[in-house]
N, C-alpha and C positions, 0 to 999 in steps of 0.2 A: 715930416712924410717919407721923403727918401731915405733919411736915416734910419725910420723903423722897417723900411723894406729890405736895406742891407743888412740889418741886424738880425732881421727874420732868416735871410738867407744864409747868414754865419751859423745861427743858431742850427738851422736844418741839416749845413755840412758837418758842423759838430757831431749831430745825432747820427749820421752815417757812417761817419770814421768810428765814431764808439760801436756802431753795431759791427763794423768790419773786425774790430779787434776782439768783442766778444766773441763772435764765431770761432775765430783762430785759437783763441784761449781756452775756451771751454768745451767745446764739441768733441764729442766721440763719433767717427762717422760709424753708422748703422747699414751696412750692406743690403739688409732686407726690408728696410723703411721706406714706404712710398707715400708721398705727400699728395693725395687726392685734392684736385681744386686749389691749389696751394695760394692762389690770387685772393680767395677768399677769406682769407686768415688777417689780422689785422696788420701783419708788417708782410705782405708778401715777399717770399723768397728768405728772408733773412729769419722769420719764424721756423722754417723748415730747417735752415743749415744750421740755426743755435740749437735744435734738437737732433743732429747727426743724421739728417735725412740725405741721402745719396740717391733719391729718385723723386722728381718734383714734375707736377703737372701743372699745365696752364691752357685754358682754352682760348682760341684766339678767332676773331672775326677781320676780315678785309673790308675795310671801309674806305674808298677812294684808294689812296697809297698809302694808307696807313694801316699797320698790323695792331689791332687791339686787342687788349685782354680783357675779357669779359665772359660772363656765363651765359645769359640769355640777350640782354639789348645793350649793344655798346654805345647808343647815343649818347649819355651821360657820362663816359667813361673814356673820351677822347685823348685825354693826357696820358691815360694808363696804357703805354704801348710795349708789347715784347721787349722791343731793345731797353726802354728806360727800367722796366720793373726787372728784367732777367739777364738780358745780354751783356750789357753794358758792366751793370755790378760784377756778374760773373766775370766776365775778361778783367777787371779791375783785381779781383781775388786773385784769379790765376797768376796774374802778373807779378803780385806783391808775394806769391807763394810759390816762385821759380816753377810754374807749369802745372800747379794741382789747386783744385778748389780748396780742398784740406789739405793742409800742410801735414806730409809724410803718409798723405793715402793716393795709392799710385794708381786706383781703377779711375776709370771716367764715372763722372756723375751723370745719370741721367736726366735730360730734359725732356719731358714728353710734351708735345705740343698737340693740344686736341682742335682740329679743324673742324670749325661750326661754318664756314661760308664754304664755296664752291672748291673743290679739290684743286682743279687747274689753275684756276686765277688765283687763289691764296698760295698755291706753291711756287708758282711763277714769281709773285711779289715777295716771297719769302726768300727765295734763292739768292738775290742780289745783299739782303740784310745777312744772311749766313756768311755769305763771302767775305763780308766786312770783317768777321770773327772767326775767319777761317784758322788761325794761329791755335785757337784754344778748342776748335772741334775735330770730333774724330771724323776721317773721311774714307771716300772709296774711291780709288782710282785705277781703273784699268785691271780690274779683278784682285787688287789689292785695297783689303781695311787696315787703315793707319791709327790706333786709338789716339785721342786727345784726351784733355781734362775733362770735357763735355761732350756726351754723344746725344745728338738730336733725334728724337724717335717721333714719327707721325703717327697720329690716333684720328678718331671721327672720319671725316671726308679723306679719305687717303688716296693720293694720286699714284696708284698702282702702276700703271701704264708708262706714265712719264718718269718715274724712280726706276722702274726695270730697265728701260731705254738709255739711261744715263752712264756712261763711261767714267764719268766722274761726279761726284756729289758729296755734300755735307749732311745728308737726312737718311735715316733710315725708317722702317714700318712696323708698326705693331700689328702682328698677326693674329687672327681670330685662333683662339686655341683649339677650337673643334676641328679645324680645317688643316692642321699641322701635318696630319699624315698625308694629305693629298697635294700638297705642295712644297715638296722637298730638294727642288733643284734650285732656289734662290737663297741661299746661305746669307748671301751678303747684301739682301734686300731686307729680310727681316731678322732683329736682333732680340724681340720679344714676341711673346705670345700670351694674349690676355683673353678673358671671357667673363661675362657676367657672372657671378656667382650662382644665381638662382637657375642657369641654364644648365649647370652641371649638377648641383646639389640642393636638396630640399631641406636638409638639416638646418635647423637654426640655433644650435649650440644647447638644445635642452636633452638630457640624458646624452647617451652614447651615439656616436656616428654610426649610422646603419654600415654595415660590412661591405654591402654590394657598393654604396655612394665612395666609399673608400678606395675599393678597388679601381672603381672607373676613374677617379680623380687621379689616383697616383699611376694610372695606366697613361693618362693624358700627359700627366708630368713627365713621365719617363720617355715619352715620344719628342716631346719639346726638348728635352735634355740631349736628345740621340742628334739633333740636330743643332745643338749649341745655343738654344733659345732660353731666355729666361721667362718663367711662367708668373702671370698676376691674375687675381681674380678679384674683380672691382664689384662694389656692392654688397660686400661680405657683413656679416653680422658683426658689429664693433664689439666683441667678445673676446676674452682670453683664452677660454677653452676652443674657439673657432680657430684663432691666430694659432695656438698649440698644434692642433691637428692638420692647419694648411702646412706648416713647417715641418711637420712627421713625413708627409706625404711628398716633401721636396719643393712645395711652392716657393720661390725664390722672392716674391716681392709682396710684403703684405700690404694691401691697400688700406689708408684710412683718412679720416677727417680730425681724427682725436691724435694729434702730434704726441702730447706730453704722455697720454696713456700707453700708447704704442711702445715710445722710446723706455718708457720704464718695464714694460714688459719684456723688450728684446734685451735689454739691458741686465735683466735679472734672469735672462734665459739659460738652459744649458748650450754652452757654446756648440757642443756635438750637432745641434739642430740649428741654431743660429745661424751656423757658416755653411752658406748654399753650395760649396764648392764640394763639401762632403757627402760620401755614399750613404743615402739613406736605406733604411731596412722597408723591403716590400713584401707584401702578403703574396702567399701563392696565387698564380694566374694571374700575374698582374699584364700579360702581355696582350690582354683580349680587351679590344676597345668597342664598346657600342654605339657604333656611328649612325 
């Protein structure tokens, strides 16, 4: 019995090491790819990284002193912690790759943490855990942002007041895209602006996108980019025609549960649109926001 347990542990370790090698040898980083609810995939983190995703989301619950990764009820998932599923393996990969998640990719990988329990209590529990992994994390220190291999962005129940009041921290916030124009003094707090797709667009991908909807979306994107925030629309239709229009309007991050489909789309997409740092063509009248 003891021998069998040891053999099983050895096999599991072999699989993990094999996963690391597969990520590094086969993945092409995709700056526009955002893995929504990554932990619900068969192999959390590794499914995303093996498909080149540079933006990864996990939902968390604070249960006692444990930060558990789950979507609704964490009771039966107490062994699936943020540290074991994400922070520890990312740290090991960064160490192996001389300070990078993907070897040769010098931009931070975004780890979005969607807080499902109380903002204040969860963040206070999260802070010492992030501190443990400070060497790989982007940081804010007395007015200066220092990029790391991984940038932690908080969503869901966001600890706005705590974050804004800290002189030193290892986390940033995902802002509501529709409020970007109203909060322009906290550039070092918000690194991303997100919104539910249906809050901005009614178009489902059938026929051409209505011109008024395209103008409205591009205006919001332009405003977010003015303050150096990446844009993401969540719960968007999982269609190539929709992804195409989002990229044309300058949306930086395409949110998906279909990892392989989006990877194939982005891999074969026109590099002029797939590179989110390039200027996009805008229709006339883009400066008007219907708030």
